[in-house]
C-alpha distance (Angstrom), angle and dihedral (degrees) to the residues before:
residue distance angle dihedral
M1 . . .
H2 3.78 . .
I3 3.83 119.0 .
T4 3.80 109.4 -124.0
Q5 3.78 110.1 -156.3
G6 3.76 128.9 139.5
Q7 3.75 130.3 -2.6
F8 3.79 120.6 -26.0
S9 3.82 92.0 17.4
F10 3.81 93.6 131.8
L11 3.80 91.9 51.1
P12 3.81 127.5 80.5
A13 3.82 114.3 -85.8
L14 3.79 112.5 -70.1
T15 3.78 118.4 -113.0
D16 3.79 118.5 -125.5
E17 3.81 89.0 -104.6
Q18 3.82 90.9 54.3
I19 3.81 90.5 47.0
K20 3.81 89.6 50.6
R21 3.82 90.8 52.3
Q22 3.81 91.9 50.5
V23 3.81 91.2 48.5
K24 3.81 90.1 49.1
W25 3.80 89.7 52.3
A26 3.83 90.2 52.6
L27 3.81 92.4 46.5
D28 3.82 90.6 48.2
H29 3.82 86.2 59.2
E30 3.84 89.0 51.1
W31 3.79 93.5 -115.5
A32 3.81 120.3 155.0
V33 3.79 112.0 -117.3
S34 3.79 128.8 -151.5
V35 3.80 136.2 178.0
E36 3.82 118.6 -136.0
Y37 3.81 136.2 179.3
T38 3.82 139.9 -167.4
D39 3.77 142.8 167.0
D40 3.84 91.3 -149.8
P41 3.81 107.9 64.9
H42 3.83 95.4 174.8
P43 3.82 108.5 154.8
R44 3.80 91.2 -118.2
N45 3.79 93.1 49.7
T46 3.79 94.8 95.0
Y47 3.81 95.4 154.3
W48 3.79 106.7 78.0
E49 3.81 122.3 173.9
M50 3.79 113.0 -87.9
H51 3.79 117.5 -127.0
G52 3.77 108.4 -147.0
H53 3.79 120.8 -27.3
P54 3.79 129.3 -47.2
M55 3.79 109.8 -90.1
F56 3.80 102.7 -128.3
D57 3.81 101.7 161.4
L58 3.78 99.3 31.0
R59 3.82 116.3 126.1
D60 3.82 101.0 170.1
P61 3.83 118.8 75.2
A62 3.83 89.8 -148.1
G63 3.82 89.3 78.8
V64 3.81 91.5 55.8
M65 3.80 91.0 45.7
E66 3.82 89.5 53.8
E67 3.80 89.5 52.2
I68 3.82 91.2 49.0
T69 3.81 90.3 50.2
A70 3.82 91.7 49.4
C71 3.80 91.2 48.6
R72 3.82 91.8 48.6
L73 3.81 89.6 51.8
A74 3.81 92.8 48.2
F75 3.84 96.1 42.1
P76 3.82 108.6 22.8
S77 3.81 94.0 159.4
H78 3.80 97.6 47.5
Y79 3.75 134.4 88.9
I80 3.79 110.3 -102.2
R81 3.78 124.6 -168.5
V82 3.76 138.8 -178.0
M83 3.80 116.9 -133.0
A84 3.81 126.0 -166.9
F85 3.80 121.1 -163.4
D86 3.79 129.5 -162.8
S87 3.81 113.9 -146.1
S88 3.81 96.5 171.1
E89 3.82 92.5 115.1
G90 3.80 93.3 49.1
W91 3.81 96.3 -96.8
E92 3.79 132.3 76.8
T93 3.80 114.6 -101.1
P94 3.81 120.8 178.5
R95 3.79 108.3 -123.6
M96 3.77 101.7 166.9
S97 3.80 135.9 24.1
F98 3.78 128.4 166.7
I99 3.80 138.3 156.7
V100 3.81 116.9 -112.4
N101 3.83 100.0 174.2
R102 3.80 135.0 32.4
P103 3.79 134.8 -178.9
D104 3.81 115.7 -99.9
H105 3.81 90.2 -112.8
E106 3.81 122.3 37.9
P107 3.82 108.5 -166.6
G108 3.80 94.7 -166.7
F109 3.80 131.9 -151.1
R110 3.77 138.8 -66.8
V111 3.78 128.4 -146.8
E112 3.80 113.9 -125.4
R113 3.77 119.8 -157.3
Q114 3.79 119.5 -147.0
E115 3.78 124.6 -170.3
G116 3.79 117.5 -143.9
P117 3.77 138.7 -178.8
G118 3.79 116.6 -45.7
R119 3.80 91.7 19.7
S120 3.78 90.3 -69.5
L121 3.77 116.4 157.9
R122 3.77 131.0 -142.5
Y123 3.75 126.8 -172.3
T124 3.75 127.7 -156.7
V125 3.79 134.2 -179.3
R126 3.82 120.4 -125.6
S127 3.77 126.4 -175.0
Y128 3.78 117.2 -129.2
A129 3.80 87.0 -142.0
V130 3.82 93.8 68.1
E131 3.80 90.7 65.7
R132 3.82 85.2 82.0
P133 3.82 124.7 61.5
E134 3.80 120.3 -92.2
G135 3.79 110.5 -83.0
Q136 3.83 92.3 27.8
R137 3.80 100.0 64.5
Y138 3.78 98.8 101.4
């Protein structure tokens, strides 16, 4: 199972050179870039932990690459993504999001069925990873 979130998620993993080119493209558009990580990649978990500070005034992709490297060293078994935000209208709008690091083993998700009143059915998605405590999932 391969988690598919953000841009490029159906493609093979990006190389560092490809990541650098995508970051440069975002910086050329004057978007703020941040690096985030999590060990719970549930699709509704949109608030990942931020590694370092958002890079608002950065114009060189080397700074973002250094932050990605530091995050990979600190959290080698976590999902790590790059986010780019556009603040040109006075509010932050995510314009770009893609995963740059994954755990060696991705256990995937299961669909849980719940019966409700009147024989109604609800389905929810649950990650196999959350069966273990935070910090021990991968």
